[in-house]
N, C-alpha and C positions, 0 to 999 in steps of 0.2 A: 415460491421458486416458479409460478406461472409465467413471470415476464423473464425469467432468465433463459427458459429453456423451449425451443421449438421443434417440429418434426419436419421430417422431408424424406421422399423415397430415394432409397440407396438401393443399389445390387451388392451384396454383401458375398464376397469370395470366398470360402474355408474348404477348397478343394470341388466343392459344387456352386453354382449361382444362383444366390436367392435373394428375389425382392423382398425387400423389408422397409416399414417405417421406422428411422433412426432418430434417435435425438441430437439436436445441435443447440449448441450454446448460442445465445442471440448476441449480437455486436451491433450496436446504434451508436450514433454520434449524438453528443448532447452540446449544445453552445451556453458558455456561461457568459453573461453579460455584467459588467461592472457601471453604475451610474448611465445606463442606457446603451453604453458602447460594447459590443464584442469582446470579449477579454482573450477565450480560447474556445477551440472546439476539441473535443476531447472523445475518442472512442472507448466505449465502455459498455458493460454488460447492464440493463436497466434493473433496477432496484436500490433502495437505499441511496437514492440521487442527492438528496439533502445533505446527507453525511458526506458522500463524495465530494461536494462543493464548498462544504464548509472544512474539509480535511485538507483537500486540495488549496486552499486560501490560505491555511495556516502551514503547510509544508511546503508551499513555494514561495512563502515568505510575503505574500500579498497584505495579511493582515498577522498582527503580533498574537493573536489569540481570539477566542469565540465571543471576547467582550467587545471586539470591535465592530460585530457582524449583528445587525439586528433581527435577519431573517433573511431564510432563502426561499424564493417563491418560484412557483412553474409558470411560466408565461405561456404554456403549450406549445404543441408541435416541436418539442425537443430542445425549446429553450428555457432557460432559466436566470434569473435575477439574484445575485449577491447583493444584498442592501448592508448598507454600513450602518453603525449606529451613531448616534449624535455625537459631533465631536471627533469623528474620524473621519479622513480624507485620503483617496489613493486617486494617483494619476493612472488612468487604465493605459495610457501609451508605455509608462514604465515598465509594464508588466506584459503588456499585449503579445502573442506567440506570433512569428513570422508567418507562420502555418499551421495547420492543426497537427495535433499530437496523436499518433497510432496507437492502436494497443499494445505494441509491443516498446514502445518507448515512451517513457515518462519526462523526457526533456528536448523531443523534437522542437524546432521552432527556435530554440534559444541560439543568442547571438554569440556565445563564448561558454567556455568552462566558469567564468569568473561570473557570469549572469547567474550561473544556480548555484554558487555557493553562497546561499542566501543565508544560512545558519551564524547567528551571530555571537553565538556563547557556547562554551561547551555543555555537553548533555551531565546530569547528575552521577554520581558515584556510582550508584545501585543500579539493577539490582545484582545481589551476589547469590549465586544458584549452585547447589550441586551438580557435579558433573552427572549421577545417575538421574537426576531430575530431568535433565537438558535431555537422556536420551528417552525419556517419556513422551517428549512434545510432538514428534512427527505422527505417532498414531492418535493422540487426542487430535491434531487436527485434521487428519485424515477423514475419523469418522463422522466430523461435522461438517463435511464437504458435500451436500447433498447434491448440489447441482454438478459437479464432478462424477459424483458416482452414475448420474444419468448419462452425462455427454462424454465425459473424458477430456474435456476441454475447457476448463477454467484454472486460474490460478487461485491460491487462498493466502491470506495472513491474518495471522492472530496475534494479539498480544497477552501476554502472561507475567505473572508475579513471581517473587523468590520462592514459592512454593510449588510454583508449575501448574496453579490454577490459570485457567484458559478464561480471560476476562473478555473477549469478543473476537467473532471469528466473521469475516467477511470475503466473500467469491467474488471475482470477475474476471474477463477474458484479460484485462490487463493485471499485471503485479503491480505495479505502482497504483492503480487504482483500487485494489482490494486494501493497500496499505492505507491510501486515504478515506476508504470508509470505515477502517477501523479507527484511526484518528479523530474522523469526524464524529462517530459515534461516540468515544470516550470522552472529548472534547466539553460533549453536552453534559456530562456528567460531572466532571471536576476538571480542573484548569487553575495551575498546570497540572500535567498529567502526575499520576502517581509513579512511584517506581517501578518500571515495566522492561518486560524484553519484548523481541518480537520475532516473529518466526514467519518464514514465507516458505510456498511450496516448492519453488524452484532454486534458481540460481539468486546470488547475494550480489547485486549491480550497483553502480554507481549510486542511480537515483534512489534506489532502494534505502540505504545508508544515507545518503543526503535528506531523506524526508524524515527519517527516522532521528536524524540529527536536529533537525528544527522542531519538531516534537517533542524534544526531552526525552527520547529512549535511548538508552545507551548501549542496549545489547540488542544485536541482530544474529540471527539465525536462519540458515538454508537448508535445505534438502539436497541442494546440489553447489558447485562450487562457486567462489567469491572472484570478483575481477579485480586486477591491480588498483584500478583507480577505486574501487570500492577500499580496498584495504589500507590504501593511500590516504584516503579521508577519515576512516575508523581511527587510522594511527593520529590523524592532525587532530583529531577532536577526541581525544581519549576515548575510544569506544570499544567493545568487544564484537567480535566480526567471526561467527561461526560457519563453517560449510561442511559438506558432505555428511549432514546428520542424517544417517540412516544406517542399518544393518549393524547396529550395537556400537556404532562408533563416531566420532566427529573430528574436525581439523579445525584449531582456533588459530586465526591469522594473527591476530592483535589482543590485547587485552585480555590476556586468560587470568589476571589477577581477580576478575568478577567470579570466576570459577573454581570452588571448590573440589578437592578430589581428585588432582591431575598428578598427583605427587604418587 
């Protein structure tokens, strides 16, 4: 957690003013290069950068899967190279962002909605999860958010199986970065991904559902609301989108057939 958290002098007021050293989440830019050409600059929390870049390449449709990547190399000074495997080629201009992506926006710089609908196929039919199992996910995620507990300033994403077992958790200042880190980590172990769901610590937005769809994850849960475009994309790709997963309940926006026990 050393790279994710720093400290800063603050004045804390709770009736009285007290000067203390507070923990802050680290936010820094990372430049991703492809074939020596800058591809994107992403604001992220340092840590698991190689997973972030691999997951980013997959969920943005730059590569079809980890088999197309021979390696992810640090070039120093916040610059990383995405190296393609022999036999794969990508035109960097096709994917180059018009400007950097902030930590709050996973699709900044994209020219149009059509440019970010990179998923070419529908996610798999599974997993099928009990309603009671879904209710257990938020506390399981929260207890694994070490940097959040220190700073209160990070998002988190986790992949889970049909039994509610958490397979991977990642934190980041950007919600979409946390998802990319999870996807990149899992893709190194198995591809295509097994039948998994995804839970995020905030709202379910378009880019979260889009990234899940590209990665082959058919269920997306969030502790806050889903946006209209997220639900539309979920319906388009036959996915399950769950929001307001907290306080002993949840809202299913689409794909309720994957959840047992709703009746």
